[in-house]
C-alpha positions, 0 to 999 in steps of 0.5 A: 664603190671604193667603200664597198670594196674597203668593206668587203676586204675586212673578211680577207684581213681577218681571215690572214690575221686568223694564220698567227693563231690569234682568236676573236676575241684578242682580234677584235679588241686590236681592230677596235683599239685601233679604230676608237680614236678615229670614231671618238674624233668622228662623234666630237666633230659631229656633236659641235655646236649641238645640243647635249645628249638626254638620258633617253639618246644615251640609252639609245646610243648604248643599245645600238652600239651594243647591237649594231657595232659590237655584238655583230662585229664579234659575231662576224669575227667568230664566224669567219674562223669557220667559214670562207670569206666568200660565205660570209660576205654573201649571208651579210649581203642578205641583211635588207632582207632581214630588215624587212623580216623583222619590219614584218614580225615587229610593226606589221609592215607589209610585204610584196610580191617582188620582195618575196621572189627576191628573198627567195632567189637570194636565199637559194644562192645562199643555201647552194654555196652553204651546201658546197662549203658543208661537204668539205668542212661539215659540221664547222661550216653550219657554226660559221654560218649561224654565227654570221647571220646572228651578226646580219640579224644583229645589225639588222636591229640596229638599222630597225631601231635607229631611224628615230635617234638618226633623225634626233642626232644625225647619221654622222654623230649616231655612228660615232657615238655607236662605234665609240661604244663598241669599241669600249665594250670590245676592249672591255670585252678582252679585259674580262675574258683574256689575261693580258699577256694575250695581247702578246700577238705576232707583229702581223696581227698588229698591223693587220688590225691597224689596217682593217681599222683604218682601210676597212672600218673608218675609212669606208663608214666615211667613203659611203657617207659621202656617197649618200650625200653626193648620189643619194642612199639608193644609188649608194646602196647598188654599189654595194653589189660590189661587195660580194664579187669583191670579196670572192676575188680578194679570197681566191687571190690572197686566201686560195679560196676556191672558186668553183661553178656552184659558187659562181652560180651562188653569188650570181642568185644572191645578187639578182635576188638582191637586186630584185628586191631592192627594186621591188622595195622602191 
């Protein structure tokens, strides 16, 4: 539960940081700069006494790090500049359905009727919330939602292709290595796309980025992995349903985002749809 809530706080912190005039490239650079020592330490710890990585292993780590953590994170940060934290979290919550669709498209895996029903309900909820937001923000909402959907798709690719590598390297080692790769890519992106003077930001941005790296990035990764060890992946995934509600409540409280009957109904549809989808998947 704490991991799900901490993950949800990431969008709130990003939205708060945007109020100080920083852009996505600079903001994600600071987040990954502070997270890099933590993830590098995680990779080192998990690699103790393990066999060295082969060239094939390194290729997999680089690809998954790019897709699952660098590209997914950057698209998410960029999208949050245009849409509310609530809509962002609801779109990301569709991730299990995107994994299923990728498995169907790439490997011809079957889709059950219950899964289709769950997807239809959850997608209807996202469309309802998006429609309300688009009515107020116009084309910007569509662009932001598309960026966040791209983030969810990028992370779904990571999940689809990480299965074999997880078996060879272990979950903790793979996460540590892949996130370290993503941190380095975000730092290189900043160096290539921005002058060094762009790193001079408001002190609040630095402190928010540090909080994002510690509380909303590294800590929830460890908490969720510890939870999976104790209660299993299925039960741990169910607690993830707290995520959208936590984001909405924090968005209303700290960001002043609206909470209407339409948003409440859309959120309920998304959560109910993913619940039906998860039950059918098991």
